[in-house]
N, C-alpha and C positions, 0 to 999 in steps of 0.2 A: 612410198612414193618419192621420187627424186625431187630435190629442191629446185625451184626455178632460179635463174640467174638473179632476179630481183630480190629473192629471199636471202641470197648469200652476199649481196652487195651492201657494204656499210659506208657510212658517211666518211669515216677516216680513210677509206680507200680513195675516195674522190679528193679529199683534202690533200693527201700526200701526192697523188698523181698530178694534180693541177700545179702544186708548188714545184715539183720536180721538173715539169714541163716549162715553167716560167724561169727557173734558175738554171736549167740544163746541167744540173749537178745534184747528185744524191746528197753529198756532204753539205752543200749550202742550203738545200731544202730542209735537211735535218736541223740545221742551226736556226732557220726561220721558224720551224714548228716545235723547237725544243725537244727533238727526238734524236736518238743515236743513229748513226749511219746504218748499222745492221737492222734497226727497227724499220727504217724507211725502206731498205731493200726487201725485207721480209713482207712488208705491206704491199709493195709493188708486185712481188711474186704472187701473193694471194690474189690480187686484182687480175693479173694475167691468167691465173688458173680459173677464176670465176668467168672471165670473158672468153677464155679459150683462144686468145690471140696475143701475140707479142706486141707490147706497146712501145718498147724502147729498143734502140739499136746502138751499138758502139760506134763512135766516131773519133778516131785517134785515141786520145786519152780521156775524152769526154763521152757524152751520150747525146742522142737526138731521138725525136719521136719517130716511130715507124709509121708507115701509111695508116695502119690501124689506129695508132695513137693519135695522129692528126685528126682522124675521123671522130674519135671518141672525145677529144679535148673540149670542143665547144659544148657538147651535151653534159660533160662532167662539170664544167664551170657553171653552166646554167642551173644544173640540179643542186650544186653546192650552195649557190647564192639563194635559190628558191627556198631551201631548207632553213637557211639563216633568216631569210625574210619572214618565213612562217613563225619562227620562234619570236622574232621581234614583234610581229602582229599580235601574237598571244600575250606578250608582255604588255603591249599597249592596252589591250582589252582589260587586263588585270588592273592597270593604272587608270583606266577610264580617261585616256588622253586622246587628243586629236591626232590624226595621221601625221607622221613626221617624214619630211623629205630632207635627206642628208646630202649636202652639196659640197663638193671639193672645188675650190676656185684658185687658179693660178694667178700670179700678179697681173698679167695682161688684161684680165677681165674684172678683177676685184673692185677697181674704182671706175670702170667704164660701163660695160653692158650689164653686169650682174645687178647693181642697184636699180637700174631701170626695169629689169625683168622682175625683181622682187616687188617693185611698186605696182607693176601691172597685175601680178599674181594677187596681191592684196586688194587692189581696186576691183578685181573681178569677184570679190567676196568669197574666195576660197577658204576652207576651214582648216587646211593643213598648216602645221608648224614647220618652219624652215630652220635648219641648223647648217650654218656655213663654216667650213673649215678651210684654212689656207695652209700652204706649205709647199715643199718641193714636189716636182712632178712625180718622181719615183715613189715617194711616200704616199701621195694621194692615189696613184694608180694601184698600189699594193692594197690600200684600204678599199678601193672600189672592187677589185678582184675578189677580195675576201668577204665582200658583202657588208662592209662597215660604212660604205658610202653608196648612194644611189646613182649619182652621176658626177662627172668631173668636167669642168669647163676650162678650156685653155688652148694653147698651141698644140698642133698635131705632134704626138710623141713619135720617136723613131720606131721602126717596125719591131725591134726586139722587146719593146716595152708594151706591145699590144696583144700579148698572149691572152686569149679568151675575152678580148674586148673589141668593140667596134667604135668607129669614129664617124661623126656627121659634121662636115664642114659647114660653118655658118657665115664666115667672112674671112678676108685676108688682110694682113697688115705687115708692116716692116719693122726692123730694128733701126733706131735712130741714135745719134750721138748728140747730146744736148749739154748746154751750159746755161748758167743764170743770165738773165738780161743784164747788160752792163759788163759782162766778162770781157777781158781783152780779146778773145777770139770770136765774140758774138757777131762782129760785122766783117770778119775776114772773108775774102772771096775765095781763098784757097788755104787749106790746112797742110802744114808740113810736118815732117818727123820731129823737127826742133820744137814746134808748137806743142806736139803731143807730150814730149818729154819734159816740158817746162811746167806742167800742171798735174795735180793729183788726178787719178782716174779710177772710176768705178766700173768693174766688168761683171757680167753674169758669171756665176761659179761653174765649175766643171760639170756639176750634176744638172744644170738647167738646160732646158730645151734650146734656148737661143744661143748658148755658148758657141756651138760650131758655126752658126751664122755670123756671130761677132768676130770670131777668129778669121773666117774667110774674108770678111769685109776688110779687115786691116791688112791681110796679105795682098788682096787685090789692089789696094791703094799704096802699097809699099810703106805702110805706117807701122811703127813698133807698138807692141803691147808692153807697157812698162812692167818690169819684173816685180815692182812693189804695188801694182794695181790692187785695190781693195775689191774682193769678190763678193758681190751681193746682188740680189734682185729686190731688196727691201725698198719700198717707196719712201718710207720715213727717212731712212739713212740717205737715200739718193737726194731727196729734196734738201735735207740738212747740209750735206756736203757740197752740193752745188750752190746753195744760197749763201752759206757762211764761210766756205773754204775754197771756193774757186775750182771745184772739181769738174772734170768731164765725165759724163754719165752715159754709158752704153746700155740701152734698155728698149723694150718693146714700146712702140708708139702708144698703145692703149693705156700704158701706165701713166704717161705724161701728157695725154691728149688735152686735158683741161688746162694744164700749165702752159702748153704751147699756144692754145687759143687765147688765153688771158695775157700772154706776153711775159709771163714770169720766167719761162725757159725759152731758149732759142736753139733750133736744130742747126748743127754745123753743116757747112756746104760739102758734104761727103756723099757720093752717089751710093745709095743703099738698095738699089734695085735687086741685088742678089739675095737680100735678106727677107724678101716677101715670103710669107708662109700662111698656111690655113690655121684659123682659130675655130674651134668648134666644141662638140659635145662627145665625151667618151662614156660609153655604156657597157654593161656586161653583155656579151653575146647571147642572144636567145632569150633574154629576160623580158617579160612583159611589164610595162610601166603601170604603176597604180594610177588611179584617177588624179590624185594631187600631183604626182610626179609628171604626168602627161600635161597637166595644166601649166606647170612651171616651164616645161620644155617648150610649149607653145609660146609662152611669154618671151622666152629666150630667143626663139626664132624670129619673133616679131621685132624685138629690139635690135637684133643683129642685122636684120634686113634693112631697117631704118638706117643703121650705122653704115652699112656697106654702101648704101645709096649716096651717103654724104662724103665717103672717102674717095680721094683721087685714085684712079687705077694705076697699077705699076707702069712706069714709063717704058 
């Protein structure tokens, strides 16, 4: 009797295919998976033979997904994540632990909406445990895609980082340029290039979602980005540098919202309308949420709806 497709399909086939689709490179996928390039290529050929369809096409010196590959990708990512979740569930049963919800949080929500959502989750009497990880966008999305996080909350990533992921917008916010109260620029009606060059500056790094917004903001206003700007989205470093060393800090409003409301920081008079962007929830495509995950998502939606109602709309 001939074997069915499902009998010949292996987890490593899906793992290799999803990573190649994300990296758009056999070599880089091999590096991520600790496999040689020939091993990755062989696994891809096996998968194409099992499915009976070409999944990849040549594009210049690189590769891209064929229409069949695009069709298969969402199912492959969901199946891979489901298998890993099943293993985690069995491990939890062995340890007699409560359900675990693993959350990735970008800086824009770490000090604003996420604490409120956690408080609502706990107040509702949920039994799940929460594990919150912070880090750079690419790192968190990689972990989400691999099944090592259940959801990621933050700014909308660029399209190339959304392979096998979906995004639900929850509210919108802007990037601001802030200084400490009492800073020489705090009460200026207009900021000049000379003002920018006279003080230390903190900028989001090249890997952060808001870096392109920040760069465009400065270009629009004819302001220079100092070549010695410190690149960080760390709230601790930002507050320390603005408070003690007179720095200008370019950051998402959500990170400094409480500081602005309390008067500890002041937003400079720079028109930031072009930096407004969606903040929301990233999930693996096609994956069904557990009961505890769904409860946390509901809490996030409620907190974000309250926050959106308080924010002024983009001018």
